[in-house]
One Martini backbone bead per residue (centre of mass of N, CA, C, O) as a GRO file, in nm:
protein
  468
    1UNK     BB    1   6.630  12.378   4.538
    2UNK     BB    2   6.472  12.655   4.439
    3UNK     BB    3   6.413  12.996   4.506
    4UNK     BB    4   6.258  13.278   4.527
    5UNK     BB    5   6.327  13.583   4.343
    6UNK     BB    6   6.273  13.915   4.277
    7UNK     BB    7   6.468  13.891   4.002
    8UNK     BB    8   6.438  13.589   3.953
    9UNK     BB    9   6.555  13.283   3.846
   10UNK     BB   10   6.860  13.377   3.797
   11UNK     BB   11   6.876  13.445   4.139
   12UNK     BB   12   6.839  13.191   4.270
   13UNK     BB   13   6.883  12.967   4.492
   14UNK     BB   14   7.114  12.743   4.335
   15UNK     BB   15   7.164  12.831   4.030
   16UNK     BB   16   7.481  12.773   4.006
   17UNK     BB   17   7.430  12.451   3.982
   18UNK     BB   18   7.194  12.403   3.835
   19UNK     BB   19   7.009  12.176   3.719
   20UNK     BB   20   6.950  11.846   3.803
   21UNK     BB   21   6.957  11.735   3.491
   22UNK     BB   22   7.238  11.861   3.462
   23UNK     BB   23   7.528  11.726   3.318
   24UNK     BB   24   7.850  11.679   3.318
   25UNK     BB   25   8.052  11.642   3.063
   26UNK     BB   26   8.313  11.477   2.929
   27UNK     BB   27   8.237  11.614   2.634
   28UNK     BB   28   8.149  11.934   2.515
   29UNK     BB   29   8.165  11.865   2.193
   30UNK     BB   30   7.932  11.684   2.204
   31UNK     BB   31   7.644  11.558   2.095
   32UNK     BB   32   7.291  11.543   2.148
   33UNK     BB   33   7.101  11.388   1.927
   34UNK     BB   34   6.793  11.451   2.031
   35UNK     BB   35   6.841  11.782   1.983
   36UNK     BB   36   6.881  11.725   1.677
   37UNK     BB   37   6.902  11.710   1.369
   38UNK     BB   38   6.962  11.438   1.155
   39UNK     BB   39   7.230  11.585   1.006
   40UNK     BB   40   7.375  11.642   1.259
   41UNK     BB   41   7.739  11.695   1.299
   42UNK     BB   42   8.065  11.620   1.374
   43UNK     BB   43   8.361  11.760   1.187
   44UNK     BB   44   8.582  11.796   1.373
   45UNK     BB   45   8.543  12.131   1.430
   46UNK     BB   46   8.263  12.094   1.291
   47UNK     BB   47   7.937  12.188   1.238
   48UNK     BB   48   7.699  11.986   1.059
   49UNK     BB   49   7.433  12.078   0.823
   50UNK     BB   50   7.326  11.953   0.540
   51UNK     BB   51   7.646  11.950   0.454
   52UNK     BB   52   7.704  12.219   0.626
   53UNK     BB   53   7.925  12.429   0.749
   54UNK     BB   54   7.868  12.673   0.983
   55UNK     BB   55   8.120  12.841   0.932
   56UNK     BB   56   8.058  12.892   0.631
   57UNK     BB   57   7.783  13.019   0.669
   58UNK     BB   58   7.879  13.258   0.846
   59UNK     BB   59   8.076  13.381   0.638
   60UNK     BB   60   7.839  13.443   0.428
   61UNK     BB   61   7.571  13.530   0.637
   62UNK     BB   62   7.614  13.549   0.916
   63UNK     BB   63   7.521  13.675   1.238
   64UNK     BB   64   7.246  13.572   1.305
   65UNK     BB   65   7.101  13.233   1.235
   66UNK     BB   66   6.874  13.031   1.076
   67UNK     BB   67   6.893  12.667   1.054
   68UNK     BB   68   6.741  12.461   0.804
   69UNK     BB   69   6.656  12.123   0.792
   70UNK     BB   70   6.498  11.993   0.534
   71UNK     BB   71   6.504  11.688   0.574
   72UNK     BB   72   6.387  11.694   0.859
   73UNK     BB   73   6.124  11.844   0.819
   74UNK     BB   74   6.002  11.654   0.599
   75UNK     BB   75   6.019  11.393   0.762
   76UNK     BB   76   5.829  11.483   0.991
   77UNK     BB   77   5.583  11.543   0.822
   78UNK     BB   78   5.560  11.257   0.697
   79UNK     BB   79   5.548  11.107   0.967
   80UNK     BB   80   5.270  11.217   1.047
   81UNK     BB   81   5.111  11.143   0.798
   82UNK     BB   82   5.165  10.829   0.823
   83UNK     BB   83   5.087  10.771   1.121
   84UNK     BB   84   4.801  10.939   1.044
   85UNK     BB   85   4.646  10.759   0.872
   86UNK     BB   86   4.323  10.901   0.786
   87UNK     BB   87   4.404  11.168   0.871
   88UNK     BB   88   4.418  11.513   0.932
   89UNK     BB   89   4.718  11.704   0.872
   90UNK     BB   90   4.798  12.004   1.039
   91UNK     BB   91   5.002  12.258   0.993
   92UNK     BB   92   5.129  12.487   1.225
   93UNK     BB   93   5.218  12.800   1.126
   94UNK     BB   94   5.298  12.943   1.397
   95UNK     BB   95   5.572  12.815   1.434
   96UNK     BB   96   5.646  12.816   1.105
   97UNK     BB   97   5.643  13.041   0.816
   98UNK     BB   98   5.687  13.021   0.463
   99UNK     BB   99   5.675  12.978   0.134
  100UNK     BB  100   5.862  12.731   0.133
  101UNK     BB  101   5.718  12.568   0.355
  102UNK     BB  102   5.439  12.565   0.224
  103UNK     BB  103   5.533  12.401  -0.020
  104UNK     BB  104   5.615  12.149   0.133
  105UNK     BB  105   5.340  12.086   0.256
  106UNK     BB  106   5.197  12.049  -0.014
  107UNK     BB  107   5.388  11.830  -0.139
  108UNK     BB  108   5.350  11.632   0.135
  109UNK     BB  109   5.021  11.624   0.206
  110UNK     BB  110   4.936  11.855   0.383
  111UNK     BB  111   4.790  12.060   0.589
  112UNK     BB  112   4.672  12.393   0.711
  113UNK     BB  113   4.723  12.620   0.993
  114UNK     BB  114   4.565  12.930   1.047
  115UNK     BB  115   4.571  13.268   1.252
  116UNK     BB  116   4.610  13.472   1.004
  117UNK     BB  117   4.632  13.670   0.735
  118UNK     BB  118   4.935  13.632   0.696
  119UNK     BB  119   4.942  13.323   0.694
  120UNK     BB  120   4.749  13.296   0.457
  121UNK     BB  121   4.920  13.442   0.249
  122UNK     BB  122   5.164  13.253   0.258
  123UNK     BB  123   5.018  12.991   0.189
  124UNK     BB  124   4.909  13.081  -0.087
  125UNK     BB  125   5.187  13.164  -0.206
  126UNK     BB  126   5.292  12.853  -0.154
  127UNK     BB  127   5.036  12.662  -0.272
  128UNK     BB  128   4.797  12.624  -0.092
  129UNK     BB  129   4.506  12.483  -0.066
  130UNK     BB  130   4.232  12.630   0.070
  131UNK     BB  131   4.075  12.358   0.132
  132UNK     BB  132   4.347  12.282   0.331
  133UNK     BB  133   4.243  12.511   0.523
  134UNK     BB  134   4.252  12.639   0.850
  135UNK     BB  135   4.082  12.881   1.082
  136UNK     BB  136   4.191  13.076   1.342
  137UNK     BB  137   4.056  13.255   1.631
  138UNK     BB  138   3.926  13.484   1.891
  139UNK     BB  139   3.926  13.772   1.683
  140UNK     BB  140   3.756  13.793   1.421
  141UNK     BB  141   3.706  13.991   1.170
  142UNK     BB  142   3.520  14.088   0.913
  143UNK     BB  143   3.743  14.126   0.700
  144UNK     BB  144   3.878  13.858   0.761
  145UNK     BB  145   3.635  13.673   0.696
  146UNK     BB  146   3.601  13.764   0.406
  147UNK     BB  147   3.874  13.665   0.311
  148UNK     BB  148   3.844  13.366   0.391
  149UNK     BB  149   3.585  13.298   0.233
  150UNK     BB  150   3.679  13.403  -0.047
  151UNK     BB  151   3.928  13.192  -0.059
  152UNK     BB  152   3.816  12.895   0.039
  153UNK     BB  153   3.828  12.795   0.312
  154UNK     BB  154   3.760  12.495   0.452
  155UNK     BB  155   3.788  12.598   0.769
  156UNK     BB  156   3.625  12.736   1.052
  157UNK     BB  157   3.713  12.817   1.385
  158UNK     BB  158   3.495  12.872   1.622
  159UNK     BB  159   3.514  13.091   1.943
  160UNK     BB  160   3.218  13.228   1.943
  161UNK     BB  161   2.908  13.361   1.941
  162UNK     BB  162   2.974  13.616   1.784
  163UNK     BB  163   3.115  13.477   1.540
  164UNK     BB  164   2.876  13.328   1.426
  165UNK     BB  165   2.720  13.577   1.335
  166UNK     BB  166   2.943  13.706   1.168
  167UNK     BB  167   2.989  13.466   0.967
  168UNK     BB  168   2.699  13.438   0.864
  169UNK     BB  169   2.688  13.719   0.734
  170UNK     BB  170   2.921  13.681   0.537
  171UNK     BB  171   2.813  13.433   0.386
  172UNK     BB  172   2.553  13.567   0.291
  173UNK     BB  173   2.685  13.806   0.132
  174UNK     BB  174   2.856  13.583  -0.051
  175UNK     BB  175   2.678  13.328  -0.124
  176UNK     BB  176   2.761  13.107   0.103
  177UNK     BB  177   2.904  12.805   0.255
  178UNK     BB  178   3.059  12.757   0.574
  179UNK     BB  179   3.273  12.560   0.715
  180UNK     BB  180   3.275  12.429   1.060
  181UNK     BB  181   3.417  12.455   1.383
  182UNK     BB  182   3.394  12.396   1.732
  183UNK     BB  183   3.549  12.537   1.998
  184UNK     BB  184   3.648  12.357   2.287
  185UNK     BB  185   3.641  12.322   2.642
  186UNK     BB  186   3.741  12.039   2.855
  187UNK     BB  187   3.904  12.086   3.133
  188UNK     BB  188   4.215  12.045   3.059
  189UNK     BB  189   4.534  12.019   3.220
  190UNK     BB  190   4.820  12.082   3.102
  191UNK     BB  191   5.165  12.000   3.159
  192UNK     BB  192   5.238  12.335   3.155
  193UNK     BB  193   5.247  12.637   3.075
  194UNK     BB  194   5.010  12.867   3.132
  195UNK     BB  195   5.032  13.008   2.834
  196UNK     BB  196   5.003  12.689   2.687
  197UNK     BB  197   4.734  12.632   2.830
  198UNK     BB  198   4.405  12.566   2.645
  199UNK     BB  199   4.161  12.383   2.823
  200UNK     BB  200   4.092  12.550   3.034
  201UNK     BB  201   3.849  12.770   3.144
  202UNK     BB  202   4.053  13.026   3.220
  203UNK     BB  203   4.031  13.143   2.898
  204UNK     BB  204   4.010  13.265   2.560
  205UNK     BB  205   3.945  12.986   2.447
  206UNK     BB  206   3.655  12.893   2.353
  207UNK     BB  207   3.389  12.659   2.462
  208UNK     BB  208   3.219  12.545   2.721
  209UNK     BB  209   3.099  12.249   2.827
  210UNK     BB  210   3.007  12.292   3.124
  211UNK     BB  211   2.828  12.564   3.074
  212UNK     BB  212   2.696  12.527   2.760
  213UNK     BB  213   2.826  12.694   2.523
  214UNK     BB  214   2.888  12.472   2.319
  215UNK     BB  215   2.597  12.380   2.263
  216UNK     BB  216   2.494  12.658   2.175
  217UNK     BB  217   2.684  12.685   1.934
  218UNK     BB  218   2.578  12.445   1.779
  219UNK     BB  219   2.288  12.541   1.753
  220UNK     BB  220   2.354  12.804   1.595
  221UNK     BB  221   2.495  12.682   1.353
  222UNK     BB  222   2.256  12.500   1.261
  223UNK     BB  223   2.069  12.771   1.220
  224UNK     BB  224   2.271  12.872   1.008
  225UNK     BB  225   2.259  12.908   0.664
  226UNK     BB  226   2.589  12.983   0.614
  227UNK     BB  227   2.642  12.714   0.783
  228UNK     BB  228   2.864  12.420   0.834
  229UNK     BB  229   2.868  12.159   1.048
  230UNK     BB  230   3.150  11.935   1.113
  231UNK     BB  231   3.250  11.998   1.425
  232UNK     BB  232   3.498  11.951   1.669
  233UNK     BB  233   3.732  12.136   1.885
  234UNK     BB  234   4.054  12.049   2.047
  235UNK     BB  235   4.293  12.206   2.286
  236UNK     BB  236   4.538  12.143   2.558
  237UNK     BB  237   4.825  12.237   2.437
  238UNK     BB  238   5.183  12.232   2.506
  239UNK     BB  239   5.437  12.028   2.538
  240UNK     BB  240   5.348  11.715   2.486
  241UNK     BB  241   5.438  11.355   2.568
  242UNK     BB  242   5.141  11.236   2.579
  243UNK     BB  243   4.798  11.085   2.576
  244UNK     BB  244   4.647  11.147   2.847
  245UNK     BB  245   4.511  11.423   2.791
  246UNK     BB  246   4.351  11.323   2.539
  247UNK     BB  247   4.169  11.125   2.683
  248UNK     BB  248   3.999  11.324   2.847
  249UNK     BB  249   3.916  11.508   2.615
  250UNK     BB  250   3.783  11.299   2.429
  251UNK     BB  251   3.563  11.212   2.623
  252UNK     BB  252   3.422  11.496   2.643
  253UNK     BB  253   3.384  11.555   2.341
  254UNK     BB  254   3.230  11.290   2.272
  255UNK     BB  255   2.995  11.342   2.460
  256UNK     BB  256   2.898  11.586   2.301
  257UNK     BB  257   2.868  11.447   2.031
  258UNK     BB  258   2.645  11.249   2.136
  259UNK     BB  259   2.443  11.465   2.230
  260UNK     BB  260   2.390  11.588   1.954
  261UNK     BB  261   2.272  11.333   1.832
  262UNK     BB  262   2.041  11.288   2.045
  263UNK     BB  263   1.911  11.598   2.059
  264UNK     BB  264   1.964  11.702   1.734
  265UNK     BB  265   2.018  11.473   1.507
  266UNK     BB  266   2.351  11.505   1.484
  267UNK     BB  267   2.624  11.352   1.316
  268UNK     BB  268   2.931  11.436   1.324
  269UNK     BB  269   3.207  11.396   1.091
  270UNK     BB  270   3.410  11.561   1.287
  271UNK     BB  271   3.749  11.579   1.457
  272UNK     BB  272   3.965  11.794   1.656
  273UNK     BB  273   4.268  11.743   1.872
  274UNK     BB  274   4.504  11.890   1.787
  275UNK     BB  275   4.809  11.957   1.953
  276UNK     BB  276   5.129  11.986   2.132
  277UNK     BB  277   5.370  11.834   2.057
  278UNK     BB  278   5.670  11.748   2.175
  279UNK     BB  279   6.015  11.829   2.248
  280UNK     BB  280   6.372  11.828   2.261
  281UNK     BB  281   6.563  12.063   2.437
  282UNK     BB  282   6.652  11.852   2.653
  283UNK     BB  283   6.731  11.576   2.856
  284UNK     BB  284   6.439  11.599   3.007
  285UNK     BB  285   6.318  11.522   2.731
  286UNK     BB  286   6.041  11.281   2.609
  287UNK     BB  287   5.930  11.224   2.323
  288UNK     BB  288   5.701  11.102   2.116
  289UNK     BB  289   5.620  10.900   1.876
  290UNK     BB  290   5.399  10.927   1.624
  291UNK     BB  291   5.309  10.627   1.621
  292UNK     BB  292   5.235  10.617   1.923
  293UNK     BB  293   5.033  10.845   1.925
  294UNK     BB  294   4.842  10.730   1.714
  295UNK     BB  295   4.769  10.466   1.859
  296UNK     BB  296   4.660  10.597   2.119
  297UNK     BB  297   4.445  10.791   1.994
  298UNK     BB  298   4.287  10.580   1.836
  299UNK     BB  299   4.208  10.406   2.080
  300UNK     BB  300   4.056  10.617   2.241
  301UNK     BB  301   3.835  10.685   2.031
  302UNK     BB  302   3.726  10.400   1.978
  303UNK     BB  303   3.642  10.339   2.269
  304UNK     BB  304   3.443  10.580   2.309
  305UNK     BB  305   3.256  10.519   2.069
  306UNK     BB  306   3.162  10.246   2.165
  307UNK     BB  307   3.044  10.343   2.440
  308UNK     BB  308   2.843  10.560   2.283
  309UNK     BB  309   2.741  10.463   1.993
  310UNK     BB  310   2.946  10.584   1.777
  311UNK     BB  311   3.100  10.700   1.520
  312UNK     BB  312   3.395  10.750   1.376
  313UNK     BB  313   3.539  11.023   1.301
  314UNK     BB  314   3.699  11.250   1.137
  315UNK     BB  315   4.039  11.306   1.196
  316UNK     BB  316   4.249  11.559   1.365
  317UNK     BB  317   4.563  11.739   1.352
  318UNK     BB  318   4.833  11.997   1.490
  319UNK     BB  319   5.135  12.003   1.400
  320UNK     BB  320   5.441  12.204   1.466
  321UNK     BB  321   5.681  12.181   1.662
  322UNK     BB  322   5.737  11.870   1.587
  323UNK     BB  323   5.852  11.971   1.306
  324UNK     BB  324   6.018  12.248   1.338
  325UNK     BB  325   6.192  12.254   1.593
  326UNK     BB  326   6.436  12.035   1.531
  327UNK     BB  327   6.517  12.172   1.234
  328UNK     BB  328   6.648  12.407   1.410
  329UNK     BB  329   6.920  12.632   1.432
  330UNK     BB  330   7.110  12.878   1.611
  331UNK     BB  331   7.350  13.118   1.505
  332UNK     BB  332   7.637  13.242   1.686
  333UNK     BB  333   7.840  13.509   1.817
  334UNK     BB  334   8.087  13.572   2.025
  335UNK     BB  335   8.172  13.870   2.223
  336UNK     BB  336   8.143  13.803   2.544
  337UNK     BB  337   8.335  13.713   2.842
  338UNK     BB  338   8.196  13.698   3.186
  339UNK     BB  339   8.314  13.679   3.495
  340UNK     BB  340   8.103  13.654   3.786
  341UNK     BB  341   8.139  13.760   4.110
  342UNK     BB  342   8.010  13.632   4.401
  343UNK     BB  343   7.893  13.559   4.679
  344UNK     BB  344   8.131  13.331   4.819
  345UNK     BB  345   8.302  13.297   4.526
  346UNK     BB  346   8.125  13.268   4.306
  347UNK     BB  347   8.091  13.182   3.945
  348UNK     BB  348   7.967  13.344   3.654
  349UNK     BB  349   7.937  13.262   3.310
  350UNK     BB  350   7.911  13.505   3.059
  351UNK     BB  351   7.773  13.458   2.727
  352UNK     BB  352   7.784  13.676   2.462
  353UNK     BB  353   7.567  13.745   2.194
  354UNK     BB  354   7.431  13.863   1.864
  355UNK     BB  355   7.158  13.820   2.012
  356UNK     BB  356   6.829  13.706   2.143
  357UNK     BB  357   6.511  13.812   2.227
  358UNK     BB  358   6.455  13.886   1.919
  359UNK     BB  359   6.498  13.558   1.830
  360UNK     BB  360   6.442  13.449   2.150
  361UNK     BB  361   6.172  13.471   2.382
  362UNK     BB  362   6.119  13.199   2.548
  363UNK     BB  363   6.291  13.228   2.799
  364UNK     BB  364   6.154  13.490   2.906
  365UNK     BB  365   5.846  13.401   2.873
  366UNK     BB  366   5.869  13.061   2.965
  367UNK     BB  367   6.130  12.946   3.091
  368UNK     BB  368   6.307  12.818   2.883
  369UNK     BB  369   6.497  12.547   2.761
  370UNK     BB  370   6.841  12.512   2.652
  371UNK     BB  371   7.095  12.440   2.425
  372UNK     BB  372   7.458  12.403   2.340
  373UNK     BB  373   7.734  12.462   2.098
  374UNK     BB  374   8.013  12.435   1.945
  375UNK     BB  375   8.076  12.507   1.577
  376UNK     BB  376   8.423  12.572   1.506
  377UNK     BB  377   8.553  12.404   1.753
  378UNK     BB  378   8.789  12.226   1.942
  379UNK     BB  379   8.811  12.143   2.292
  380UNK     BB  380   9.024  12.067   2.593
  381UNK     BB  381   8.867  12.201   2.794
  382UNK     BB  382   8.709  12.239   3.066
  383UNK     BB  383   8.407  12.251   3.185
  384UNK     BB  384   8.157  12.512   3.214
  385UNK     BB  385   7.919  12.695   3.369
  386UNK     BB  386   7.687  12.862   3.159
  387UNK     BB  387   7.553  13.177   3.027
  388UNK     BB  388   7.348  13.264   2.759
  389UNK     BB  389   7.344  13.590   2.617
  390UNK     BB  390   7.235  13.882   2.510
  391UNK     BB  391   7.235  14.237   2.368
  392UNK     BB  392   7.014  14.347   2.533
  393UNK     BB  393   6.831  14.588   2.743
  394UNK     BB  394   6.816  14.311   2.944
  395UNK     BB  395   6.842  14.094   3.208
  396UNK     BB  396   6.636  13.870   3.062
  397UNK     BB  397   6.849  13.819   2.822
  398UNK     BB  398   6.809  13.485   2.758
  399UNK     BB  399   6.897  13.180   2.598
  400UNK     BB  400   7.087  13.005   2.805
  401UNK     BB  401   7.086  12.930   3.128
  402UNK     BB  402   7.229  12.627   3.114
  403UNK     BB  403   7.574  12.533   3.026
  404UNK     BB  404   7.827  12.332   2.905
  405UNK     BB  405   8.142  12.473   2.839
  406UNK     BB  406   8.425  12.550   2.741
  407UNK     BB  407   8.661  12.726   2.931
  408UNK     BB  408   8.771  12.877   2.642
  409UNK     BB  409   8.562  13.058   2.576
  410UNK     BB  410   8.539  13.307   2.305
  411UNK     BB  411   8.575  13.549   2.109
  412UNK     BB  412   8.433  13.430   1.789
  413UNK     BB  413   8.272  13.212   1.857
  414UNK     BB  414   8.054  12.948   1.776
  415UNK     BB  415   7.704  12.911   1.840
  416UNK     BB  416   7.460  12.644   1.887
  417UNK     BB  417   7.096  12.625   1.892
  418UNK     BB  418   6.865  12.401   1.945
  419UNK     BB  419   6.518  12.398   1.888
  420UNK     BB  420   6.433  12.686   1.696
  421UNK     BB  421   6.175  12.640   1.490
  422UNK     BB  422   5.969  12.723   1.721
  423UNK     BB  423   5.874  13.063   1.774
  424UNK     BB  424   6.122  13.235   1.702
  425UNK     BB  425   6.069  13.371   1.428
  426UNK     BB  426   5.764  13.424   1.483
  427UNK     BB  427   5.853  13.607   1.762
  428UNK     BB  428   6.014  13.806   1.642
  429UNK     BB  429   6.194  14.121   1.680
  430UNK     BB  430   6.281  14.491   1.705
  431UNK     BB  431   6.425  14.510   1.953
  432UNK     BB  432   6.634  14.775   1.957
  433UNK     BB  433   6.637  14.758   1.644
  434UNK     BB  434   6.659  14.487   1.544
  435UNK     BB  435   6.758  14.240   1.317
  436UNK     BB  436   6.625  13.995   1.158
  437UNK     BB  437   6.701  13.692   1.082
  438UNK     BB  438   6.773  13.448   0.881
  439UNK     BB  439   6.657  13.178   0.667
  440UNK     BB  440   6.847  12.873   0.622
  441UNK     BB  441   6.864  12.628   0.395
  442UNK     BB  442   6.972  12.280   0.423
  443UNK     BB  443   7.105  12.059   0.152
  444UNK     BB  444   7.334  11.868   0.019
  445UNK     BB  445   7.552  12.119   0.064
  446UNK     BB  446   7.319  12.341   0.046
  447UNK     BB  447   7.259  12.694   0.063
  448UNK     BB  448   6.943  12.875   0.125
  449UNK     BB  449   6.737  13.146   0.114
  450UNK     BB  450   6.415  13.205   0.255
  451UNK     BB  451   6.492  13.443   0.463
  452UNK     BB  452   6.600  13.741   0.486
  453UNK     BB  453   6.775  13.976   0.609
  454UNK     BB  454   6.744  14.247   0.767
  455UNK     BB  455   6.729  14.599   0.732
  456UNK     BB  456   6.735  14.935   0.783
  457UNK     BB  457   6.531  14.986   0.559
  458UNK     BB  458   6.310  14.818   0.689
  459UNK     BB  459   6.277  14.989   0.944
  460UNK     BB  460   6.211  15.263   0.767
  461UNK     BB  461   5.958  15.190   0.583
  462UNK     BB  462   5.738  15.276   0.832
  463UNK     BB  463   5.887  15.551   0.875
  464UNK     BB  464   5.739  15.872   0.813
  465UNK     BB  465   5.787  16.079   1.013
  466UNK     BB  466   5.755  16.415   1.027
  467UNK     BB  467   5.434  16.578   0.948
  468UNK     BB  468   5.461  16.900   1.023
   0.00000   0.00000   0.00000
């Protein structure tokens, strides 16, 4: 067990041994299949994804780069669509979206969940029917709502009593009726990081069932002439591996659904149970299959509806990470390998790469775990426990906290980190004025750029200079 250190988890007692779940591999060159997209495999010296050797991709496009396995992404999207047949499946754009991905989502018959004007713009540019878009956010402005309603977005998920009045005024001014869901907090604590658990009471999203705010919101929406109440929305958090949390949430949300029918005489036609389905970042993670999730969630809802004597509403979910996450790996070039000798003779091997927290903030922000592998050569060296770090001016700039790499890892080697499709490019920044990497789709031996690499001209495009 590690103990707290004032400098953070990286310096905790026992950290040099690595986490208990991390086992030294017999062969550090081999992939752990469940961590990678479905076309990823080793071919001789090379890691190949979508029929493209990543060494060749790096030679043409440089590093760092996000490599998106199109076949994997689209198969996961269709897998959720088919497993949840009869439900509305909204791809959560916040995980990752660009116009190419939005086009895939539209072509493959999914809906889309946007939570900013920028995401809405990309979705519309990618050809998503606005009627198949829902719009989230805890602080939607009046101009934002005018844009959303004017675009014909299918549903707005209202998040506060203030927003109800604001949206009703916008709808009235535009002479239309806007369908909405009311986002409620069910008081369910998902077993996840504090910052991504979103259904407990003390946080910024939604309206509390327990306090009565959710029922008041329903009453206000029903009374607003410019709004059409379609149902309730609940989201319990992220990186969730089974349906147990959804069971408690569904029971509480359906109880509110039944109360609305009994006291207000309105049986709402829809219910959205959110997303948050987890993926395997490391061998400690065991995500559920979409078909198993669908069967469990369908059974939960049907059982509660029978007990309450209400009809099963039209159901929706919002997978994002579970589609995008495993479909992408990030490719880096090693720049420096530094064995650091610590008190007692222990050695930590720091492997520095040409990216870092500007392209993957999740390790620093959420204490997230990742894996990695050599992508361009096979080594016979014994594995060593290494820490892969970025090039930014922060001690917490860590990409992979602990991983066994060949002991001869050296400058110029290519490293690939799997499971980086969700929230890495979406949360990427220009910290230290870094240039955000490209997103390169690979399929059937062909690589094509979906999002180009930023340039220094891009950095300067918004820098207007000294105006005096």
